[in-house]
C-alpha positions, 0 to 999 in steps of 0.5 A: 500500500505504501509503495502504491502511494509513493508511486502516485506521489512520484507521478504527481510531483513533477507537475507540482515542482515544475510549476512551483515558480514565482514570477513578477508583473508590473501593475499600474499604480493609479487605476483603482478599482482595477489596479493601484498602489493603495494604502501601501499595498497593490490591490484591485480587481485585476490584481486578484484575478491574475493572482487567482488564475496563476495560482490554479497553475501553481504559479505565485505572482509578485506585483510591483507598481509603476505609472502606466507609461513606465509599466509599458516601457519596462515591459517593452524593453524586457526589464519586466515580464508583463504590464497590466491593464492593456488594450490589445489594439493597433497601438499596443498589439505590435509592441507586446505579446498578448494572451487570449482570454481577457482579464475583464471587459470595461467601458470608456465613457465620455464625460462632460462638466454639464448635462448634455441634452443631445443624444449620447455622444460618440467618437465622431462628436469629439472632433474639434474639441479638447478631449482629456486623456491620460498619458500613455493610455490608449482608447481604441483604434478609432480614437487613436487614429482620429487626428481631428481630436485635440488631446489634453493630456493629463498624468492620471485619470484624477487630473484628467477629471480635474481639468474637465471641471475647471474647463481645461478640456471640453470632454474627458475619456475615463473608464466608467468604473474608475470615474465612479470610484473617483466621484465617490472618493472626491465628492467635493470636487466631482459630485454633481459636476461630472456627467457621462454623456456617451461612450467610445469603447467597451472592450477587453483588457489584458496583461501585455507581455514583453516580446523580448523575454523568451518566457513570455509566451509560456506564461501567457499560455499559463495565464489563459489556462488559469483564467479559464479555470477560475471562470469555470469553478466560480472563483471569477464570479466571486471576485466580481462580486467582491469588487462590485462596490469598492470602498472609497 
């Protein structure tokens, strides 16, 4: 009996030991509730999803944080394995390696400082206007390729909304859950002063892996396996519920 148990252990051990590794990924530092350095800890919905997915395939993830522009630069140059959260669009697609199963879907809203009585705005309505965007964020191919849009670049989404309120921009592009969180966290600045008047994108977000690092394809594939597993066993749904209404 003991010999049989030992044989079964040996059969299982190679997988366990082979996958008992630790990798490091860079999280953007200011995109709550998806990922941010908050109260001295890197946290957010995307952080929990990545951690849970890799745990399913026996991998531990250590997270570091950086502004999104630096996060991308570190990954592009091979100094980091991967950066999140990224759109797999025409701007980033050629520069990075992407996994197949998305971390999540998110919507980019068009925000104004006054209520707009017109029908919901679309990309074409932004032409000729000063549009608040965040440094190095991408907003989908239609926005990125439209030269008629005048960009008012801010270092963060918070700064982006502040510029909108004081009239530095006509509209701001912000992911809707991020805007809602900022409005709740800074009620004196934004409550009753920002209004969603349209959308420009509802798309999937990913970890962007370095094309320079030879191990990137391997860890991208393992992330896909883990993401499928946590969607199948209910873990993903639990994380969605956990992050549905994050405290300010």
